[in-house]
Backbone as JSON, one array per atom type, in Angstrom:
{
  "sequence": "XXXXXXXXXXXXXXXXXXXXXXXXXXXXXXXXXXXXXXXXXXXXXXXXXXXXXXXXXXXXXXXXXXXXXXXXXXXXXXXXXXXXXXXXXXXXXXXXXXXXXXXXX",
  "N": [[-6.72, -20.56, 34.51], [-5.9, -18.07, 35.17], [-3.23, -15.84, 35.46], [-1.78, -17.18, 33.59], [0.52, -17.15, 30.94], [-0.15, -16.16, 27.8], [0.59, -16.52, 24.44], [-0.34, -14.87, 21.67], [0.58, -14.99, 19.11], [0.56, -12.88, 17.41], [2.09, -10.19, 15.75], [3.46, -6.99, 15.02], [4.44, -4.2, 12.94], [5.19, -0.81, 13.02], [4.56, 1.43, 10.49], [5.29, 4.33, 8.76], [5.05, 7.34, 6.71], [7.7, 7.93, 6.4], [9.1, 5.62, 6.39], [11.19, 3.4, 4.62], [10.93, 1.0, 2.23], [12.0, -1.98, 0.61], [11.62, -3.51, -2.66], [11.29, -6.27, -2.29], [10.4, -6.33, 0.37], [7.96, -4.99, 0.18], [6.6, -6.75, -1.5], [6.48, -9.0, 0.19], [4.92, -7.97, 2.3], [2.53, -7.51, 0.97], [1.93, -9.99, 0.11], [2.49, -10.93, -2.53], [3.81, -11.32, -5.88], [6.88, -10.02, -7.3], [6.5, -9.16, -9.92], [3.91, -8.22, -9.97], [4.02, -5.88, -8.39], [5.88, -4.45, -9.88], [4.37, -4.07, -12.2], [2.4, -2.38, -11.17], [3.95, -0.13, -10.65], [4.75, 0.51, -13.26], [2.29, 1.22, -14.3], [1.85, 3.52, -12.99], [0.68, 3.61, -10.54], [2.15, 3.24, -8.24], [5.01, 5.0, -7.04], [8.1, 4.6, -6.68], [11.15, 5.67, -5.03], [14.48, 6.0, -6.34], [16.3, 4.97, -9.13], [16.76, 2.52, -10.64], [15.31, -0.78, -10.64], [16.36, -2.49, -8.6], [17.13, -0.63, -6.78], [14.89, 0.59, -5.88], [12.79, 2.19, -3.5], [10.11, 2.22, -1.3], [7.55, 4.11, 0.28], [5.72, 4.13, 3.42], [3.12, 4.99, 2.86], [2.94, 4.32, 0.15], [3.08, 1.58, 0.43], [0.62, 1.09, 1.62], [-1.05, 1.84, -0.53], [-0.24, -0.08, -2.38], [-1.1, -2.4, -1.11], [-3.9, -2.05, -1.13], [-4.27, -1.96, -3.91], [-3.42, -4.53, -4.72], [-5.31, -6.08, -3.4], [-7.66, -5.21, -4.69], [-7.19, -6.24, -7.23], [-6.83, -9.01, -6.72], [-9.08, -9.82, -5.11], [-11.34, -8.67, -6.33], [-10.91, -8.77, -9.03], [-10.14, -6.58, -10.56], [-8.71, -4.79, -13.26], [-5.4, -3.41, -14.14], [-5.66, -0.7, -15.07], [-8.15, -0.08, -14.01], [-7.59, -0.33, -11.31], [-5.78, 1.8, -10.99], [-7.49, 3.99, -11.56], [-9.42, 3.66, -9.52], [-7.85, 4.05, -7.19], [-7.08, 6.69, -7.63], [-9.56, 7.99, -7.45], [-10.22, 7.35, -4.79], [-8.18, 8.78, -3.5], [-8.98, 11.37, -4.16], [-11.45, 11.53, -2.83], [-10.56, 11.34, -0.19], [-9.08, 13.71, -0.04], [-11.11, 15.62, -0.4], [-12.65, 15.09, 1.87], [-10.85, 15.88, 3.85], [-10.73, 18.6, 3.32], [-13.35, 19.32, 3.96], [-13.35, 18.76, 6.73], [-11.51, 20.68, 7.53], [-13.0, 22.95, 7.1], [-14.75, 22.75, 9.08], [-17.06, 21.31, 8.87]],
  "CA": [[-6.09, -19.78, 33.48], [-5.41, -16.82, 35.73], [-1.78, -15.79, 35.57], [-1.14, -17.93, 32.51], [1.07, -16.31, 29.88], [-0.66, -16.63, 26.52], [1.18, -15.88, 23.27], [-1.36, -14.91, 20.62], [1.22, -15.19, 17.83], [0.41, -11.67, 16.62], [3.19, -9.22, 15.82], [3.22, -5.91, 14.08], [5.48, -3.21, 12.73], [4.62, 0.49, 12.72], [5.12, 1.96, 9.25], [4.75, 5.64, 8.42], [5.48, 7.81, 5.4], [9.17, 8.03, 6.34], [9.64, 4.27, 6.27], [11.66, 3.05, 3.29], [10.81, -0.44, 2.03], [12.5, -2.5, -0.65], [10.65, -4.23, -3.46], [11.04, -7.56, -1.64], [9.6, -6.1, 1.57], [6.59, -4.68, -0.25], [6.03, -8.02, -1.99], [6.18, -9.81, 1.36], [3.81, -7.37, 3.04], [1.32, -7.64, 0.15], [1.8, -11.41, -0.26], [2.39, -10.98, -3.99], [5.06, -11.45, -6.62], [7.52, -8.78, -7.73], [5.92, -8.76, -11.19], [2.69, -7.45, -9.68], [4.44, -4.56, -7.93], [6.5, -3.79, -11.04], [3.27, -3.64, -13.07], [1.78, -1.22, -10.53], [4.87, 0.99, -10.88], [4.67, 0.86, -14.68], [0.97, 1.83, -14.52], [1.84, 4.81, -12.3], [-0.03, 3.48, -9.27], [3.19, 3.41, -7.23], [6.15, 5.79, -7.52], [9.22, 4.41, -5.76], [12.35, 6.45, -5.26], [15.54, 5.15, -6.87], [16.12, 4.83, -10.57], [16.67, 1.14, -11.11], [14.44, -1.63, -9.84], [17.02, -3.0, -7.39], [17.33, 0.51, -5.87], [13.59, 1.13, -5.52], [12.37, 2.28, -2.11], [8.7, 2.58, -1.21], [7.16, 4.67, 1.57], [4.59, 3.48, 4.07], [1.92, 5.35, 2.1], [2.93, 3.5, -1.06], [2.75, 0.21, 0.85], [-0.83, 1.07, 1.78], [-1.61, 1.85, -1.88], [0.05, -1.39, -2.97], [-1.99, -3.38, -0.47], [-5.25, -1.84, -1.69], [-4.23, -2.34, -5.33], [-3.34, -5.99, -4.82], [-6.61, -6.62, -2.98], [-8.61, -4.95, -5.77], [-6.92, -7.2, -8.3], [-7.01, -10.39, -6.27], [-10.41, -10.1, -4.58], [-12.41, -8.2, -7.19], [-10.58, -8.98, -10.43], [-10.01, -5.29, -11.24], [-7.47, -4.72, -14.04], [-4.49, -2.35, -13.72], [-6.25, 0.62, -15.33], [-9.22, 0.09, -13.03], [-6.94, -0.1, -10.02], [-5.26, 3.17, -11.01], [-8.63, 4.89, -11.46], [-10.0, 3.51, -8.19], [-6.98, 4.71, -6.22], [-7.17, 8.13, -7.88], [-10.83, 8.43, -6.89], [-10.1, 7.27, -3.33], [-7.35, 9.93, -3.1], [-9.81, 12.57, -4.29], [-12.42, 11.48, -1.73], [-9.81, 11.65, 1.03], [-8.76, 15.13, -0.11], [-12.35, 16.37, -0.17], [-13.01, 14.92, 3.27], [-9.93, 16.72, 4.63], [-11.17, 19.99, 3.13], [-14.57, 19.49, 4.76], [-12.95, 18.81, 8.14], [-10.86, 21.97, 7.73], [-14.04, 23.97, 7.11], [-15.56, 22.53, 10.29], [-18.35, 20.69, 8.53]],
  "C": [[-5.52, -18.48, 34.01], [-3.9, -16.9, 35.89], [-1.05, -16.53, 34.48], [-0.69, -16.97, 31.41], [0.66, -16.89, 28.54], [-0.02, -15.83, 25.39], [0.19, -16.01, 22.13], [-0.75, -15.14, 19.24], [1.12, -13.98, 16.92], [1.62, -10.76, 16.83], [2.9, -8.14, 14.8], [4.41, -4.97, 14.0], [4.78, -1.91, 12.38], [5.34, 1.05, 11.5], [4.46, 3.3, 8.99], [5.33, 6.08, 7.09], [6.99, 7.97, 5.28], [9.85, 6.68, 6.18], [10.04, 4.0, 4.82], [11.68, 1.52, 3.16], [11.36, -0.83, 0.67], [11.36, -3.19, -1.41], [10.29, -5.56, -2.79], [10.17, -7.4, -0.4], [8.15, -5.77, 1.22], [5.9, -5.95, -0.75], [5.63, -8.91, -0.81], [4.98, -9.29, 2.12], [2.48, -7.52, 2.29], [1.03, -9.09, -0.23], [1.6, -11.55, -1.76], [3.78, -11.09, -4.6], [5.58, -10.09, -7.04], [6.9, -8.27, -9.03], [4.67, -7.9, -11.0], [3.05, -6.03, -9.27], [5.08, -3.78, -9.07], [5.41, -3.28, -11.99], [2.56, -2.42, -12.49], [2.64, 0.03, -10.7], [4.75, 1.46, -12.33], [3.35, 1.55, -15.01], [0.88, 3.2, -13.85], [1.09, 4.8, -10.98], [0.93, 3.72, -8.1], [4.36, 4.16, -7.84], [7.31, 5.65, -6.53], [10.34, 5.41, -6.04], [13.44, 5.48, -5.72], [15.29, 4.87, -8.33], [15.9, 3.42, -11.04], [15.89, 0.28, -10.12], [15.1, -2.12, -8.56], [17.29, -1.89, -6.38], [16.01, 1.1, -5.38], [13.38, 1.1, -4.02], [10.96, 2.84, -2.09], [8.43, 3.13, 0.19], [6.03, 3.84, 2.17], [3.28, 3.77, 3.37], [1.81, 4.52, 0.83], [2.64, 2.04, -0.73], [1.25, 0.09, 1.02], [-1.52, 1.02, 0.42], [-1.42, 0.5, -2.55], [-0.88, -2.45, -2.41], [-3.4, -3.27, -1.01], [-5.29, -2.32, -3.14], [-4.24, -3.86, -5.5], [-4.67, -6.62, -4.43], [-7.68, -6.38, -4.05], [-8.43, -5.95, -6.9], [-7.3, -8.61, -7.88], [-8.46, -10.69, -5.9], [-11.54, -9.74, -5.54], [-12.14, -8.36, -8.68], [-10.46, -7.69, -11.23], [-8.68, -5.26, -12.01], [-6.63, -3.51, -13.61], [-5.05, -0.95, -13.93], [-7.36, 0.92, -14.33], [-8.68, 0.34, -11.63], [-6.44, 1.33, -9.94], [-6.4, 4.18, -10.84], [-9.25, 4.84, -10.06], [-9.17, 4.23, -7.15], [-7.0, 6.22, -6.4], [-8.46, 8.69, -7.27], [-10.82, 8.38, -5.36], [-9.25, 8.43, -2.79], [-8.17, 11.21, -3.13], [-10.84, 12.64, -3.17], [-11.73, 11.88, -0.43], [-9.47, 13.14, 1.09], [-9.99, 16.0, 0.18], [-12.8, 16.26, 1.28], [-12.13, 15.78, 4.18], [-10.34, 18.18, 4.51], [-12.44, 20.28, 3.94], [-14.25, 19.59, 6.24], [-12.32, 20.17, 8.46], [-11.88, 23.1, 7.8], [-14.97, 23.83, 8.34], [-16.89, 21.91, 10.02], [-18.41, 19.26, 9.0]]
}
C-alpha cells in the first residue's frame, strides 16, 4: 500500500460570515426542503438579506444556525418556536462565554 494514492471521497468548502449563499445552496447544505428554510425565516430564526425570496442571501453564520435548527427539528422533533428559543439560548451562552474569556476567567 505504500505510495498508493487513495481518494477518500471527502471534500469541503470553507464558509465564513462573508459568504453569501442562496436559498437553494442552504437547502442543499442542510439536506432539507425550501419550505423548511422559509419557515425558519418566517419564525425569525434566520434573517437573509434581499427582500424577495428569490433574492435571499444567507451568511455562513446563518447556514450554521440553519443546520442546527434543521437537526433540532429532524433529530429531536423540536417545533419552530422551540428551535427559535433554543438558538436564542445558545447565542446567549456563547455571548456569556466570550465575556468570561475577555475577563480572563
